C-alpha positions, 0 to 999 in steps of 0.5 A: 808228359802225355799220360799225365797231361791227359789225366789232368785234362780229364780231371779239370772239368770234374773239379771245376766246370766253371773254369774248365772251358776257358782253360781248355780254350787257351793256346799252347803252351798256356793250356797245360801250364794253367791246367796244372796251376788250377789243379795245384790250387784246387788241392790246397782249397780242398784241404782248406774246405774240409772243416770236419777234418780236425785241424791237426790233420789238416795242418799235416796235410798242408805241410805235406803238400808244401813239402811236395811243392818244394820238391819232396815226395807227395806220398805223405799227402796221398796217404792222408786223403782218406780223411777227406770227403769222397769225391773228385777233389779227393781223387785229385789229391790222391794223384798229387804226384801225377800232377807234380810229375807233369809240372816237372816237364815244364820250363824251369821258370814255369816250375818255379812260379807254380811252386812259389805261388801255390806255396803262398796260397797254401800258407795263407789257406792254412793260416785261415783254416786254423781259425775254423772249428767245426760247428762254430761260425768263423768270421773275418775281423775287418776290411784289412783281414778281408783283403789279406784273405783275398790276397792269399786265395786270389791275388796270388792267382793274378801274379801266377798268371802274370808269370805264366804269360811272361814266360809264354810272351817274352815281349811282355817283360817290358810290360811286367811292371804294369801287369804286376801293378794290376795283378792283385786287383785282377784276382781280388775282383773275382774273390770279392764277387764270390764272397758277395754272392755266396754269403748264405752258402758260406754261412751254411758251412759256418764261414762268414767273409763279411767282416765283423767291423763292417757288420757292426758299422751297418748295425747288424747284431752279433750272429744276425747277418741272416736274421730277417728282422735285420735285413736292411742292415745286413744288406748294407754290410754286404754292399760294403764288400760289394763296393770294395770289389768294385774298386778293383774293376779298373785294374782288372780291365787294365790287366787284360789290356796289358796283354798282347793285342793279338793274344785273343784267346788269353785276353778272352780267358781273362776278360770274360770272368771280369765282365761277368763279375761286374754284372754279378756285383750289379745284381747283388747290390742292395739285393735282399737275396744276398742275405736270404737262404735259398735265393741264389744270386746268379746272373742269367744265361741271357746276361752271360750271353751278353757278356760273351758278345761284349768280350768279343767286341772288346778283345782288341779295343783297349780304349773301349776297355778304359771307357768301360772301366771309367763308366762303372767307377763308383 
């Protein structure tokens, strides 16, 4: 376990500087569990986000990863990683067996949760990756399609974290119903925030997560989301997704409030990204930068600092969390 965990700890910041610091600040036993969970999800994401690899090959990689998650060998996936672009993510996939060996040292209920939710994510990512053909713009169809996609790539994470928190805090079993009720929104807030702020980046890789029906309702012509002559209509379509994301903020804060009051590190880990997501959605609302290539939508370091301070103020203040959620409701 020691060698495998050390490798995972070294790999984590190489594939995600954004999440590494928060994960590595978690107390035991959550830090190795969440590190492993994140890296498993990253493997599925790496296979999904390789549109230049033909679907028939990615399908085989998804199936091999699923086989490994179910207890089989990871050799099939590791033999195919040469198909992926060089880099840290490919190096991670090449060591899938190391990650799974570490997972096998965890308590049985933790192993079961990791296999279940990473498998659900993998199935969903494969479903959407199948739609995508290299060089062709792929677009979600409607709001239900967007919700379904966000469930697979982020709602699953909310439920996986819930399993891990319950495994580490047995007293949470009596709060499980409340946590489950909020867990999906906890994940969807972050994913919809990413979609809103990354419209132009996703477009460059021939993906559009602003659904066709929302674009049509806003008056955007087919393929015209980034057309400067349709900027007002395009902003309205992106704002529609922004408002969808905002509806999950109350659940996200209620999820944080349902964690044990004295579990400050776990609350901090969950709460800070939610507060930064709120500020990001505020920044993106009716902002031409969301549909203008080369103008990233990103909160400043000053804003991040403000939300770090706000997080510390609200860690043990469930009433304050409820008031913040109510004050920001659409």
